[in-house]
N, C-alpha and C positions, 0 to 999 in steps of 0.2 A: 558547769560553765560559770565563770565569774561575771559580775555585772558589767565589767568592761567589755568582755567578749559578747555578751548579749546585746549591749548597746551598739557596738561596732557592726555586729551581724545584721542589725536592723537599720543601719545607716544613721545612727545618732551619735553625736559627739559625747565623748567621755569627759565630764567636768568634775572638779573637786567636790562641788556641791552634790552632784548625783552619787558619786562614790560614797561620800559621808552619810548621806541620807540612807542609802542602801545598807551601809555598815551598821548604822544605828538600828534600823528596822530589823535586820537579820540577826543581830546579836541580842535583841530584847526578848525576854521571856513573856512579855505581855503586850497588849495592845497599847499604842501610844497615840496621843493627840498630836496634831500638827505642832502645837506649842511645845509639847514635850520633845518632839523630834528636833525642832529648831533649837531649843535650849541645849540639848545634847550635842548637836552638830556645832553650835556656836561655841561650846566649851572646848571643842577640839580645834576649831578654826574660826576665830572671831570675825573673819572677813566675810563669812557667809550669812546673808540676811534671810529674813523670813520669806520674802518673795521667791528666792531661789529654792527654798525648801518646798514651798507650795508648787512651784513649777516642776520640780523633780517628782513630787507625789503624783501630780496630774499626768506626767509622762509615764511613770511606772504603772499607773492605773490604766491608761490607754493601751499599754503593752501587756496588760493582764499579769503584771508581776506583783502587784499588791492588791489587797482588799480593803475597802473602806467599810466600816460598820457604823451604823447610827445607833448608838446605845443611849436611848433617851434623847436628850438634847446634845449630848456629846458625840462627836464624830471621831472615830479612832482608826488607826491604820495598822496593818500587819502584812507580812509577806503572804502572797496567795497560797491557798491550800485547798485540798479537796473538800467537797461539800459534806463529807460524813462527820464533820465536827459540829457540835452544838456549843454555842457560846453561853457560859454560865457567868452572869454579870452580877457582882455584888452591889446592892443598892446603897450600902453605906460607904465603902472605900473605893468603889468604881473599878475594882480589879476584874479582869476577865480571864476565865479559865477555859481551856478547850477540853471538851468531853467527847472522846471518840466513841462512836456507837454505830451500829448497823441500822438504827431506827431511821436515819435520814435516807438511806438507800431504799428501805421499805416504803417510806413516804413518797419518794420519787417514783417508784414502780406503781404505787397506788394512784398517784396523780395522773401518770401516763395512761393507765388502764381505765380508770373510772371517769376522769374528767377529759380524757383524750387531749391532754395538754402536755407538751414536752418542755420541762423546765431546763433552762440553761444555767441557773444558779439557784441554790437554796441556802438561805442564811437563817438558821434557827437560833433564837435567843431565849434564855430563861433567866429571869431576875429573881433575886433572893438575897440571902446572906452567906458569905463565904465562912469557912470554918473558923478563921481568925476572928471575924466580927461576931459570929455566934458565941464564941467562948468569952468575948469581952462584954456581953450583955448581962 
């Protein structure tokens, strides 16, 4: 389903800003800060300001279409995904890689069983150095 169809199905207007924010997020291979998103959107349509980008991100977050990750002091955005992804965050270049593993599923099961707690979201983050930064040291 396209972002236009999702928004209309939930009774929200389809705006150029929302379309472009979604296009930028869904075409990116990495997590993007709101500033990165605004710069990319603004390069496509210079009439779209930062507040429109922030409003689109807030709406998409409310609709569970995107995930915001707090990576240190940096807040980044990406399209929503299942919890079985671990975020590998490079301390030097700030790149974020998704590492798919069943470990998160096992963690969810253990938390439910041992702590009698039902997680609605799990966001695991590991910091270190990516392969590119490791080879440049």
